[in-house]
C-alpha positions as CSV (number, residue, x, y, z in Angstrom):
1,M,0.0,0.0,0.0
2,R,2.8,2.3,0.9
3,W,4.5,1.6,-2.5
4,G,1.3,2.5,-4.3
5,V,1.0,5.8,-2.5
6,L,4.7,6.5,-3.2
7,L,4.2,5.7,-6.9
8,V,1.2,8.1,-7.2
9,A,3.2,10.8,-5.4
10,V,6.1,10.4,-7.8
11,Q,3.8,10.5,-10.8
12,V,2.2,13.7,-9.5
13,L,5.6,15.3,-9.0
14,V,6.7,14.3,-12.5
15,G,3.5,15.6,-14.0
16,C,3.9,18.9,-12.1
17,E,7.6,19.2,-13.3
18,S,6.5,18.5,-16.9
19,T,3.8,21.1,-16.7
20,A,6.3,23.6,-15.2
21,A,8.9,22.8,-17.9
22,I,6.3,23.3,-20.6
23,A,5.4,26.7,-19.1
24,R,9.0,27.7,-18.9
25,T,9.6,26.8,-22.5
26,E,6.5,28.6,-23.7
27,T,7.8,31.7,-21.9
28,Q,11.2,31.3,-23.6
29,L,9.5,31.0,-27.0
30,R,7.4,34.1,-26.5
31,E,9.6,36.4,-24.5
32,V,13.1,35.5,-25.7
33,D,13.1,33.5,-29.0
34,L,10.4,35.5,-30.8
35,P,12.0,38.9,-30.1
36,R,15.4,37.5,-31.2
37,V,13.9,36.3,-34.5
38,Q,12.3,39.7,-35.0
39,E,15.5,41.5,-34.1
40,L,17.5,39.5,-36.7
41,V,14.9,40.0,-39.4
42,E,14.8,43.7,-38.7
43,Q,18.6,43.9,-38.9
44,D,18.6,42.2,-42.3
45,L,15.8,44.5,-43.6
46,E,17.6,47.6,-42.4
47,N,21.0,46.5,-43.8
48,H,19.6,45.6,-47.2
49,Q,17.4,48.6,-47.5
50,A,20.4,50.8,-46.9
51,G,22.7,48.7,-49.0
52,V,20.5,48.7,-52.1
53,V,20.2,52.5,-51.9
54,K,24.0,52.7,-51.9
55,A,24.2,50.2,-54.8
56,A,21.8,52.2,-56.9
57,A,23.9,55.3,-56.5
58,K,27.1,53.6,-57.3
59,I,26.0,52.0,-60.5
60,A,24.0,54.9,-61.8
61,P,26.7,56.0,-64.3
62,G,26.6,52.5,-65.8
63,F,23.1,53.0,-67.2
64,A,24.4,55.7,-69.5
65,V,26.8,53.4,-71.4
66,P,25.3,53.4,-74.9
67,D,26.4,50.0,-76.2
68,P,24.0,47.4,-74.8
69,E,26.6,44.6,-74.6
70,K,29.1,46.8,-72.8
71,R,26.4,48.2,-70.5
72,E,25.4,44.7,-69.5
73,S,29.0,43.5,-69.0
74,Q,30.1,46.6,-67.0
75,I,27.0,46.6,-64.8
76,R,27.3,42.9,-64.1
77,A,31.0,43.4,-63.0
78,A,30.0,46.3,-60.9
79,L,27.2,44.3,-59.2
80,R,29.8,41.7,-58.2
81,I,32.3,44.2,-56.9
82,L,29.6,45.8,-54.7
83,Q,29.4,42.5,-52.7
84,Q,33.2,42.0,-52.2
85,P,34.8,42.7,-48.8
86,K,36.7,46.0,-48.6
87,K,35.7,47.1,-52.2
88,G,32.0,46.6,-51.8
89,I,29.1,47.8,-49.7
90,D,29.4,46.9,-46.0
91,E,25.7,45.9,-45.7
92,F,26.2,43.3,-48.4
93,V,29.1,41.5,-46.8
94,A,28.0,38.1,-45.4
95,S,24.6,38.7,-46.7
96,P,22.0,36.0,-47.2
97,M,20.8,37.6,-50.4
98,S,20.8,35.4,-53.5
99,F,21.0,38.1,-56.2
100,L,21.6,41.7,-57.0
101,A,20.3,43.0,-60.3
102,A,20.1,46.2,-62.4
103,I,16.9,47.2,-64.1
104,G,16.5,49.7,-66.9
105,P,14.0,52.5,-66.8
106,D,11.7,50.4,-69.0
107,G,11.6,47.8,-66.2
108,I,13.7,45.2,-68.2
109,V,16.5,43.5,-66.3
110,I,19.9,44.6,-67.7
111,A,22.0,42.2,-65.7
112,R,22.4,40.4,-62.5
113,D,25.5,39.5,-60.5
114,R,26.4,36.2,-62.2
115,E,27.1,34.8,-65.7
116,Q,24.4,32.2,-65.4
117,D,21.7,34.8,-65.7
118,R,18.1,33.9,-66.4
119,M,16.9,37.3,-65.2
120,T,18.4,39.4,-68.0
121,G,15.7,40.5,-70.5
122,Q,12.8,39.8,-68.1
123,D,10.2,42.5,-67.4
124,F,10.3,43.0,-63.6
125,R,8.3,46.2,-63.7
126,S,5.2,44.2,-64.6
127,R,6.0,41.4,-62.0
128,F,7.0,43.3,-58.9
129,E,5.4,46.3,-57.2
130,V,8.8,47.2,-55.5
131,V,10.3,47.7,-59.0
132,R,7.5,49.9,-60.1
133,Q,7.9,52.0,-57.0
134,A,11.7,52.3,-57.5
135,L,11.3,53.3,-61.2
136,A,8.8,55.9,-59.9
137,G,11.6,57.3,-57.7
138,S,11.0,55.6,-54.3
139,S,12.8,52.8,-52.5
140,A,10.6,49.9,-51.6
141,T,10.7,46.5,-49.8
142,G,8.3,43.6,-50.3
143,L,7.9,39.9,-51.2
144,G,8.2,38.5,-54.6
145,E,7.6,35.0,-56.1
146,F,10.1,33.3,-58.5
147,F,9.3,30.3,-60.6
148,A,11.7,27.5,-61.4
149,E,12.5,26.3,-65.0
150,D,10.8,23.0,-64.2
151,P,7.1,23.8,-64.2
152,N,6.6,21.0,-61.6
153,A,9.1,22.4,-59.2
154,P,7.9,24.6,-56.4
155,S,8.3,28.4,-56.7
156,S,10.5,30.4,-54.3
157,W,9.6,33.5,-52.3
158,S,12.1,36.3,-51.6
159,I,12.2,39.5,-49.7
160,L,12.9,42.1,-52.4
161,F,14.7,45.4,-51.9
162,A,14.5,48.0,-54.7
163,A,16.0,51.5,-55.0
164,P,16.1,54.0,-57.9
165,S,19.3,55.0,-59.6
166,M,19.3,58.8,-60.2
167,K,21.3,61.1,-62.5
168,E,20.7,64.8,-62.5
169,G,17.4,64.3,-60.6
170,K,16.1,61.8,-63.1
171,V,15.5,58.0,-62.6
172,V,17.8,56.2,-65.0
173,G,17.2,52.7,-63.7
174,A,16.9,50.7,-60.5
175,V,18.7,48.1,-58.4
176,L,17.0,45.1,-57.0
177,A,18.3,42.6,-54.3
178,G,16.6,39.5,-53.0
179,I,16.8,37.3,-49.9
180,P,14.9,34.0,-50.3
181,L,12.9,33.0,-47.3
182,S,14.8,29.7,-47.4
183,R,18.1,31.5,-46.9
184,L,16.6,33.7,-44.2
185,A,15.5,30.5,-42.4
186,Q,19.0,29.1,-42.8
187,R,20.5,32.3,-41.3
188,L,18.1,32.2,-38.3
189,S,18.7,28.6,-37.7
190,R,22.5,29.0,-37.7
191,Q,22.4,32.0,-35.4
192,F,20.2,30.2,-32.9
193,R,22.6,27.3,-32.9
194,V,25.5,29.6,-32.2
195,E,23.6,31.2,-29.3
196,A,21.9,28.1,-27.9
197,A,23.3,26.5,-24.8
198,Q,25.2,23.3,-25.4
199,G,23.0,20.3,-25.7
200,D,19.9,22.5,-26.0
201,P,18.5,21.8,-29.5
202,V,16.3,24.5,-31.1
203,W,14.9,24.6,-34.6
204,V,13.7,27.7,-36.4
205,Y,11.4,27.7,-39.4
206,L,9.7,30.3,-41.5
207,Y,6.3,29.9,-43.1
208,K,4.4,31.8,-45.8
209,G,0.8,30.7,-46.1
210,E,0.9,26.9,-46.6
211,R,4.7,26.9,-47.5
212,L,7.3,25.9,-44.9
213,F,11.0,27.1,-45.2
214,H,13.8,25.5,-43.2
215,W,17.4,24.4,-43.2
216,D,19.0,21.2,-41.7
217,T,16.1,20.4,-39.5
218,P,15.1,16.8,-38.6
219,P,12.6,15.4,-41.0
220,E,10.6,14.0,-38.1
221,V,10.3,17.5,-36.7
222,D,9.3,18.8,-40.1
223,A,6.5,16.3,-40.3
224,L,5.2,17.3,-36.8
225,I,4.7,21.0,-37.7
226,R,4.0,20.8,-41.4
227,D,0.2,20.8,-41.3
228,P,-0.8,24.1,-42.9
229,A,-4.5,23.7,-42.4
230,A,-4.1,23.2,-38.6
231,R,-1.7,26.2,-38.5
232,A,-4.2,28.4,-40.3
233,Q,-7.0,27.3,-38.0
234,R,-5.1,28.0,-34.8
235,L,-3.8,31.4,-36.1
236,S,-7.4,32.4,-37.0
237,A,-8.3,31.8,-33.4
238,S,-5.1,33.4,-32.0
239,P,-3.8,35.9,-34.5
240,A,-0.8,36.9,-32.3
241,G,0.5,33.3,-32.4
242,Y,0.2,30.3,-30.2
243,C,2.3,27.6,-28.4
244,D,1.6,23.9,-28.5
245,K,3.3,20.6,-27.5
246,T,4.0,17.3,-29.3
247,R,6.1,14.3,-29.0
248,L,9.2,13.3,-31.1
249,Q,10.1,9.7,-30.7
250,G,8.6,9.8,-27.2
251,D,10.3,13.0,-26.2
252,L,8.2,16.1,-25.4
253,Q,8.7,19.1,-27.7
254,V,7.2,22.5,-27.3
255,Y,6.8,24.9,-30.3
256,G,5.6,28.4,-30.9
257,V,4.0,29.7,-34.1
258,F,4.2,33.5,-34.5
259,P,3.4,35.8,-37.3
260,I,6.1,38.3,-38.4
261,A,4.0,41.2,-39.6
262,L,6.9,43.3,-40.8
263,L,7.4,40.8,-43.6
264,A,3.8,40.0,-44.7
265,P,0.4,39.1,-43.1
266,D,0.8,35.4,-43.9
267,V,4.5,35.1,-43.0
268,G,5.8,33.9,-39.6
269,T,8.2,31.8,-37.7
270,I,7.9,28.4,-36.0
271,I,10.4,27.8,-33.2
272,V,10.8,24.3,-31.6
273,R,12.4,23.5,-28.3
274,T,12.8,20.6,-25.9
275,P,11.5,21.6,-22.5
276,K,13.9,21.6,-19.6
């Protein structure tokens, strides 16, 4: 009889400790992890908004080169130099952006920063609002969707930064930079790993609508949080975000789903931690 009472007491204590650990982890997610994600995202936005303005000013003379082939070649070379340490723009060093492109006043891409260049010749004015704003004379930031050559492959989403290139008060072109959400998720994950206590695993995801973006995360964790319908339902009931728990191979996991309004209404982060 005494052993039965002792076993019940132990179970109650374990249950209370689990409840306390879950509560501590939810507090960590809301009050520490989410603000850190927002801080890192804001830093990237500020850096690239400033960097693209500098880039637009630096390559403005290149838009005046009369020969189209020389103009493309020289602008492409300049776009590369702008990303080099010491020679380039500080905000672009160690940047997660995937491209830097120059766009003519007609909205057509003149060149991007690599030889394998599928962007050249495309009409970005008609595709992206941020480009239209830049060619109208205002810097802009927003999201843009890019499609793969394979029609069956998923599209990618990027944060776009655009700024007008000016000469004698007239817009002569624009510069466009892009950070894929997949690369931003990678940056966040790496930073959290650097900052996390040893032996304290934490995984950081980004979502946009039904899409999930992540890097080097366990497939079994991906499967636990992938359900977009359940996420949308919970967010409709709790627009500021929510926390929940699940089990991974028997181990308890706690995760938080939080919108990041400064990116877009349907973009947010999912942070997963093991309660301690």
